[in-house]
C-alpha positions as CSV (number, residue, x, y, z in Angstrom):
1,T,40.8,-21.5,49.6
2,I,37.1,-21.5,49.2
3,R,35.1,-24.6,50.3
4,V,31.7,-26.0,49.9
5,A,29.4,-26.3,53.0
6,R,25.7,-27.4,53.6
7,W,23.2,-25.4,55.9
8,D,20.6,-27.5,57.7
9,G,18.7,-24.5,59.1
10,E,20.9,-24.2,62.1
11,T,24.4,-25.0,61.3
12,W,27.0,-25.3,58.6
13,T,28.5,-28.6,57.6
14,D,31.9,-28.5,55.7
15,L,31.5,-31.0,52.8
16,G,35.2,-31.3,52.4
17,V,36.1,-30.2,48.9
18,S,38.6,-27.4,48.0
19,M,37.8,-24.8,45.6
20,G,40.0,-22.5,43.3
21,A,40.4,-18.8,44.2
22,Y,37.6,-16.5,43.4
23,S,38.0,-14.4,40.3
24,L,35.7,-11.5,39.3
25,Q,36.6,-11.7,35.6
26,N,35.7,-15.5,35.2
27,L,33.6,-16.3,38.4
28,P,34.4,-20.1,38.0
29,I,32.5,-21.4,41.0
30,R,29.0,-22.6,40.2
31,I,26.7,-25.0,42.1
32,V,23.9,-26.8,40.4
33,R,21.5,-29.8,40.8
34,F,21.8,-32.4,38.1
35,Q,19.9,-35.7,38.4
36,Q,21.0,-37.3,41.6
37,W,24.1,-35.0,42.1
38,L,25.0,-31.7,43.3
39,A,27.6,-30.4,40.7
40,V,30.2,-27.8,41.6
41,S,32.6,-26.2,39.2
42,G,36.0,-24.6,40.1
43,V,37.1,-27.7,42.1
44,L,40.9,-28.1,42.5
45,S,40.7,-31.9,43.7
46,V,38.3,-34.4,44.9
47,N,39.6,-37.0,47.0
48,G,43.1,-36.5,45.5
49,Q,41.8,-36.7,41.9
50,P,42.1,-33.4,39.8
51,G,38.9,-32.4,38.2
52,D,37.3,-29.1,37.3
53,V,33.8,-30.4,38.3
54,G,32.9,-32.2,41.5
55,L,29.7,-34.4,42.0
56,W,28.3,-34.8,45.4
57,D,25.8,-37.6,45.8
58,G,24.8,-36.8,49.5
59,T,27.5,-38.7,51.1
60,N,30.7,-38.7,48.9
61,W,32.4,-36.6,46.2
62,S,33.6,-37.8,42.9
63,A,35.6,-36.0,40.2
64,L,33.8,-35.6,36.7
65,Q,36.6,-36.0,34.1
66,L,35.4,-34.1,30.9
67,S,37.5,-32.9,27.9
68,I,37.3,-29.3,29.3
69,T,39.1,-27.0,31.6
70,N,38.6,-23.9,33.5
71,P,34.9,-24.1,33.6
72,G,33.2,-20.7,33.5
73,A,29.6,-21.8,33.2
74,L,27.6,-24.7,34.7
75,Y,23.9,-25.7,34.3
76,G,22.0,-28.7,35.1
77,D,18.5,-30.0,34.4
78,A,16.8,-33.4,34.8
79,T,18.6,-34.8,31.8
80,Y,21.8,-33.2,31.0
81,L,24.8,-31.3,32.7
82,Y,26.2,-28.4,30.6
83,V,29.7,-27.2,31.2
84,A,31.5,-24.5,29.3
85,G,35.2,-23.5,29.4
86,R,38.4,-24.2,27.4
87,D,39.2,-27.4,25.5
88,L,42.2,-29.4,26.2
89,L,44.3,-27.4,24.0
90,G,43.4,-24.2,25.8
91,N,41.0,-22.9,23.2
92,Y,37.9,-20.8,24.4
93,G,34.5,-21.8,23.2
94,A,34.4,-25.5,24.6
95,V,30.7,-26.6,25.7
96,R,30.1,-30.1,26.9
97,R,26.8,-31.8,27.6
98,W,27.0,-34.9,29.9
99,D,24.1,-37.2,30.5
100,G,25.6,-39.0,33.3
101,S,27.6,-41.4,31.3
102,V,28.2,-39.9,27.8
103,E,29.9,-36.6,27.0
104,T,28.7,-34.6,23.8
105,S,30.4,-31.5,22.2
106,M,28.5,-28.3,21.5
107,P,31.2,-26.0,20.5
108,L,30.9,-22.1,20.3
109,A,34.0,-21.0,18.6
110,S,36.3,-18.3,20.0
111,T,33.9,-17.4,22.8
112,N,33.8,-17.4,26.8
113,V,30.5,-18.6,27.9
114,N,29.5,-17.1,31.4
115,A,26.0,-18.5,31.8
116,F,23.3,-21.0,30.7
117,V,19.6,-21.0,31.2
118,E,16.6,-22.9,29.7
119,W,13.8,-21.0,28.1
120,N,10.8,-22.0,26.0
121,G,12.3,-25.4,25.7
122,S,15.6,-24.4,24.4
123,L,19.1,-23.9,26.0
124,Y,20.4,-20.5,26.1
125,A,24.1,-19.4,26.5
126,G,25.5,-16.0,27.2
127,G,29.1,-14.6,27.3
128,S,31.8,-12.7,25.5
129,G,33.2,-13.1,22.0
130,S,34.2,-11.0,19.1
131,P,33.4,-8.2,18.7
132,G,31.2,-8.1,21.7
133,G,28.8,-10.2,23.9
134,F,26.4,-12.6,22.8
135,V,23.3,-14.6,23.7
136,V,22.7,-17.7,21.7
137,W,20.3,-20.6,21.7
138,W,20.7,-24.3,20.9
139,D,18.3,-25.9,18.5
140,G,19.5,-29.4,18.9
141,T,21.9,-29.2,16.3
142,Q,23.6,-25.8,16.4
143,W,23.8,-22.5,18.2
144,N,21.7,-19.7,16.8
145,P,22.1,-15.9,17.6
146,T,19.7,-13.4,19.2
147,A,20.2,-9.6,18.8
148,N,23.8,-8.4,19.6
149,I,24.7,-7.1,22.9
150,T,27.6,-4.5,23.4
151,S,29.7,-6.4,25.9
152,S,29.8,-9.5,28.1
153,P,26.5,-10.9,29.6
154,H,27.3,-12.6,32.9
155,T,23.9,-13.8,34.1
156,L,20.8,-15.2,32.4
157,R,17.5,-15.6,34.3
158,V,13.8,-16.4,33.4
159,Y,11.0,-14.8,35.2
160,N,7.3,-14.8,34.3
161,N,8.3,-16.6,31.0
162,E,10.6,-13.8,30.1
163,L,14.4,-13.9,29.5
164,Y,16.6,-11.4,31.3
165,V,20.3,-10.8,31.0
166,A,22.8,-8.8,33.2
167,G,26.4,-8.1,32.8
168,G,29.2,-5.6,31.8
169,F,27.3,-3.7,29.0
170,T,24.9,-0.9,28.8
171,P,22.0,-0.9,30.0
172,S,23.5,-3.5,32.4
173,V,20.1,-5.3,32.8
174,A,18.1,-6.1,29.7
175,K,14.9,-8.3,28.7
176,W,14.4,-10.1,25.4
177,T,11.4,-9.0,23.5
178,G,11.7,-11.8,20.9
179,A,13.4,-9.5,18.4
180,S,15.7,-7.2,20.5
181,W,16.9,-6.4,24.0
182,S,14.8,-3.9,25.9
183,T,16.3,-1.9,28.7
184,V,15.4,-2.8,32.2
185,A,18.0,-1.0,34.3
186,T,19.9,2.1,33.3
187,N,21.7,3.7,36.3
188,L,24.2,0.9,37.3
189,E,27.3,3.0,36.2
190,S,30.5,1.8,38.0
191,C,28.8,-1.6,38.9
192,Y,29.3,-5.0,37.4
193,P,26.2,-7.1,38.0
194,V,27.3,-10.5,39.3
195,D,23.7,-11.9,39.5
196,I,20.1,-11.0,39.1
197,F,17.1,-12.6,41.1
198,F,13.5,-12.2,41.7
199,F,11.7,-12.0,45.0
200,G,8.2,-10.7,45.8
201,G,7.6,-9.7,42.2
202,R,10.8,-7.4,42.4
203,L,14.0,-7.5,40.5
204,Y,17.2,-7.5,42.6
205,R,20.8,-7.5,41.4
206,S,24.0,-8.1,43.3
207,S,27.1,-6.4,41.9
208,V,30.6,-5.3,42.5
209,S,31.3,-1.7,42.5
210,W,34.6,0.2,41.7
211,P,36.9,1.9,42.4
212,A,35.8,1.0,46.0
213,N,35.5,-2.6,45.1
214,F,32.8,-3.5,47.4
215,N,29.8,-5.9,47.0
216,N,26.2,-4.7,47.2
217,V,22.6,-5.8,46.4
218,A,20.0,-3.4,45.1
219,M,16.3,-3.6,44.2
220,L,15.1,-2.3,40.8
221,K,12.6,0.5,41.4
222,D,10.7,2.4,38.6
223,G,13.2,1.2,35.9
224,N,16.3,2.1,37.8
């Protein structure tokens, strides 16, 4: 069982909510800030109440009941919380937007959304579908495609006002030019990037390698 804890600079404090088991394929556990709450996906129960998303107000947990299960992506901003997973019939492609009281549907049919990010005033989503991976953006009414990606993006990040994607595809890390995806990293064979982040002007990626099945963090150097 995985739990949520808070670090105060010296010690960890258990916040008392149980999480589901870690899954490399789905990676259901996400933690984001939304309005006055800390939102956590992958929750088994909150105070005895079932709920795939838990909300922490700084003192207490509450269960968020949306018409969605098995959330694989979670994103929050000052206005909305976005959750992606399956609908109540078990179909993939369910995306829900919650403003703190009202739930709105933003469906992406027959897809599995892994990540959200906001860029240039629009919400972007990435994941797996048919026949391959996808990155799409929301114009306020519907989802619109970018250029195709061969397989499943797992992470979307924005740095220096540029959109980056990482996941189980070749070249594993790519950057959006406005018309196509440009290679950023090319030598990540046998690695599944779990996340990418920027520090000190450098790009880092955390990943899981196989067949050894170990975790690692690497810094991008000279395009590799």
